[in-house]
C-alpha positions in Angstrom: 154.0 164.1 109.7 152.8 165.2 113.1 151.7 163.3 116.2 149.9 160.6 114.4 151.8 157.7 112.9 150.6 155.6 110.0 149.7 152.0 110.9 151.6 149.3 109.1 149.9 146.3 107.5 150.7 144.0 110.4 149.3 146.3 113.0 146.1 146.9 111.0 145.6 143.1 110.6 146.0 142.6 114.3 143.4 145.3 115.0 141.0 143.7 112.5 141.6 140.3 114.0 140.9 141.5 117.5 137.7 143.1 116.2 136.6 139.8 114.7 137.4 138.0 117.9 135.4 140.4 120.0 132.4 140.1 117.7 132.5 136.3 117.7 132.9 136.2 121.5 129.9 138.4 121.9 127.9 136.1 119.5 128.8 133.1 121.6 127.8 134.9 124.8 124.4 135.8 123.2 123.9 132.1 122.2 124.6 131.0 125.8 122.2 133.6 127.2 119.5 132.6 124.8 120.0 128.9 125.7 119.9 129.7 129.4 116.7 131.7 129.1 115.2 128.9 126.9 116.0 126.3 129.5 114.5 128.4 132.3 111.3 128.9 130.3 111.0 125.2 129.5 111.5 124.3 133.1 108.8 126.8 134.2 106.4 125.6 131.6 107.2 122.0 132.5 106.3 122.4 136.2 103.0 124.1 135.2 102.1 121.3 132.9 102.8 118.6 135.5 100.5 120.3 138.0 97.6 120.5 135.6 97.3 116.8 134.6 97.1 115.8 138.3 93.5 117.3 138.5 92.4 116.0 135.1 92.1 112.2 135.7 88.8 112.7 137.7 86.9 113.8 134.5 87.3 110.8 132.3 85.7 108.5 134.9 82.4 110.1 134.4 82.4 109.8 130.6 81.9 106.1 129.7 81.5 107.0 126.0 85.3 107.6 125.6 86.3 104.0 125.1 83.7 103.6 122.3 85.4 106.5 120.4 88.8 104.8 120.8 87.5 101.7 119.1 86.4 103.7 116.0 90.0 104.6 115.1 91.3 102.7 112.2 94.2 100.4 112.9 95.9 101.0 109.5 98.2 104.0 108.9 96.8 107.1 107.4 96.6 106.9 103.6 96.3 110.6 102.9 92.6 110.6 102.3 90.0 112.5 104.3 87.5 110.2 106.1 84.0 111.7 106.5 82.0 109.9 109.2 78.3 110.8 109.2 79.2 114.1 107.5 78.5 115.4 104.0 81.2 117.0 101.8 79.7 120.5 102.0 79.7 120.5 105.8 83.2 119.2 105.9 84.3 122.0 103.5 82.7 124.6 105.8 84.5 123.1 108.9 87.8 123.1 107.1 87.3 126.8 106.0 86.4 127.9 109.5 89.4 126.2 111.0 91.7 127.7 108.4 90.2 131.2 109.0 90.3 130.9 112.8 93.9 129.7 113.0 95.2 131.9 110.1 96.8 128.8 108.5 96.2 128.4 104.7 94.2 125.3 103.7 97.1 123.8 101.8 99.2 123.7 104.9 96.5 121.9 107.0 96.0 118.1 107.0 92.5 116.8 107.9 92.4 113.1 108.5 88.9 112.6 109.7 85.8 114.7 110.2 83.0 113.1 112.2 79.6 114.4 113.2 78.9 114.3 116.9 
């Protein structure tokens, strides 16, 4: 038959099993690398977000109108209906269409709870 010998069933099963094990080990390695990179990115973004709010508290002190807006919020849970405050339906429809267009999110995936005129 020559130099090459024919593999038996047992030997071919061992070769296939070792191939499967190598593939699964590499998949596990990739999962670990992705989780490690994700943790590093979250940590980097977390330190950036902690530094930014430190400078922000100075601005609300100059705006006394902010507590009045907080009092307007309804205390009951959202009932699924759109609340229009000092705004007509045509203006609200335009606002919703503009937001949908700018964010590239279809209108049926957006939830508008309240639209108020400023």
